[in-house]
SEDREN-364856 format. One record per residue (C-alpha): residue in three letters; x, y, z. Coordinates in steps of 0.1 Angstrom, whole numbers. Each point is the difference from the previous one (the first is absolute). Last residue first. Layout:
# SEDREN-364856
R,ALA,X,Y,Z .
...
This chain:
# SEDREN-364856
R,UNK,617,-534,1540 .
R,UNK,5,-36,-7 .
R,UNK,33,-18,-6 .
R,UNK,-1,-36,-12 .
R,UNK,33,-19,3 .
R,UNK,12,-15,-33 .
R,UNK,21,-32,4 .
R,UNK,-21,-20,-25 .
R,UNK,-1,-35,14 .
R,UNK,-31,-9,-19 .
R,UNK,20,-16,-28 .
R,UNK,36,2,9 .
R,UNK,8,35,-10 .
R,UNK,23,-13,-28 .
R,UNK,16,32,-14 .
R,UNK,1,11,-36 .
R,UNK,11,35,0 .
R,UNK,-21,30,-11 .
R,UNK,-2,14,35 .
R,UNK,-9,36,-6 .
R,UNK,-33,-12,-14 .
R,UNK,-8,-10,36 .
R,UNK,-7,36,10 .
R,UNK,5,-3,37 .
R,UNK,-28,9,24 .
R,UNK,-7,-38,5 .
R,UNK,34,0,17 .
R,UNK,32,-15,-13 .
R,UNK,23,-26,16 .
R,UNK,24,-18,-23 .
R,UNK,6,-34,13 .
R,UNK,29,-24,2 .
R,UNK,-10,-37,4 .
R,UNK,22,-12,-29 .
R,UNK,29,24,-4 .
R,UNK,1,34,-15 .
R,UNK,30,18,-14 .
R,UNK,-4,37,-6 .
R,UNK,7,20,-32 .
R,UNK,-33,-10,-15 .
R,UNK,-19,17,29 .
R,UNK,20,32,-4 .
R,UNK,-6,2,-38 .
R,UNK,-36,-10,5 .
R,UNK,-7,28,24 .
R,UNK,17,26,-22 .
R,UNK,-17,-12,-32 .
R,UNK,-34,1,16 .
R,UNK,8,35,14 .
R,UNK,7,15,-34 .
R,UNK,27,4,-27 .
R,UNK,29,-4,24 .
R,UNK,26,26,11 .
R,UNK,30,-12,19 .
R,UNK,15,7,35 .
R,UNK,27,-16,21 .
R,UNK,28,13,-23 .
R,UNK,-12,35,8 .
R,UNK,12,-5,36 .
R,UNK,-24,4,29 .
R,UNK,-12,28,23 .
R,UNK,-35,0,-15 .
R,UNK,1,36,-10 .
R,UNK,36,-3,-13 .
R,UNK,-9,-31,-20 .
R,UNK,-31,18,-14 .
R,UNK,21,29,-11 .
R,UNK,26,-22,-16 .
R,UNK,-26,-21,-18 .
R,UNK,-17,31,-14 .
R,UNK,33,14,-12 .
R,UNK,8,-32,-17 .
R,UNK,-34,0,-17 .
R,UNK,5,36,-11 .
R,UNK,35,-8,-14 .
R,UNK,-14,-30,-19 .
R,UNK,-28,21,-15 .
R,UNK,21,29,-11 .
R,UNK,21,-10,-30 .
R,UNK,-17,-26,-23 .
R,UNK,-36,2,13 .
R,UNK,-1,38,6 .
R,UNK,20,10,-30 .
R,UNK,-21,-22,-23 .
R,UNK,-32,16,14 .
R,UNK,9,36,-7 .
R,UNK,-26,26,12 .
R,UNK,-25,-28,7 .
R,UNK,22,-15,27 .
R,UNK,3,34,18 .
R,UNK,-38,5,-1 .
R,UNK,-5,-35,14 .
R,UNK,26,6,27 .
R,UNK,-17,33,11 .
R,UNK,-33,-18,0 .
R,UNK,14,-27,23 .
R,UNK,15,27,22 .
R,UNK,-35,15,4 .
R,UNK,-16,-33,7 .
R,UNK,26,-7,27 .
R,UNK,-6,34,16 .
R,UNK,-38,-7,0 .
R,UNK,3,-33,19 .
R,UNK,-13,-30,-20 .
R,UNK,-34,-13,11 .
R,UNK,-1,-26,-28 .
R,UNK,-7,-37,7 .
R,UNK,20,-27,17 .
R,UNK,26,13,24 .
R,UNK,-18,31,11 .
R,UNK,-28,-20,16 .
R,UNK,-8,20,31 .
R,UNK,-22,28,-13 .
R,UNK,-19,20,26 .
R,UNK,-24,18,-24 .
R,UNK,-21,30,13 .
R,UNK,25,25,-15 .
R,UNK,-4,-15,-36 .
R,UNK,33,-13,-11 .
R,UNK,23,22,-21 .
R,UNK,27,-4,26 .
R,UNK,30,19,15 .
R,UNK,-12,35,7 .
R,UNK,-36,-12,1 .
R,UNK,8,-21,31 .
R,UNK,14,30,19 .
């Protein structure tokens, strides 16, 4: 069943789909269809079709998640998403953001005072 959805070697048990590659085959196929469509008439796509396709994607995702489309937005990448949320919150002195040592710290491009050696990062070992 794995080869039906992934181009990964059968012996690979890939768990990091959020960072690097390993895109499901049906998604790769749809991406290629979109690229082909864009190449047929790029101006049509960007001026007429793109906004509708984005709206349709938000509507489908909202239905899947059981929420309103007004609760969802697209962001350029995970770093932008994390920082958008963090910057929308109000922090007081003494508040902490708890992340693990398995977290990609580049996602947190905000300037926080970790208090010297009081870095609130628990260490997880496997």
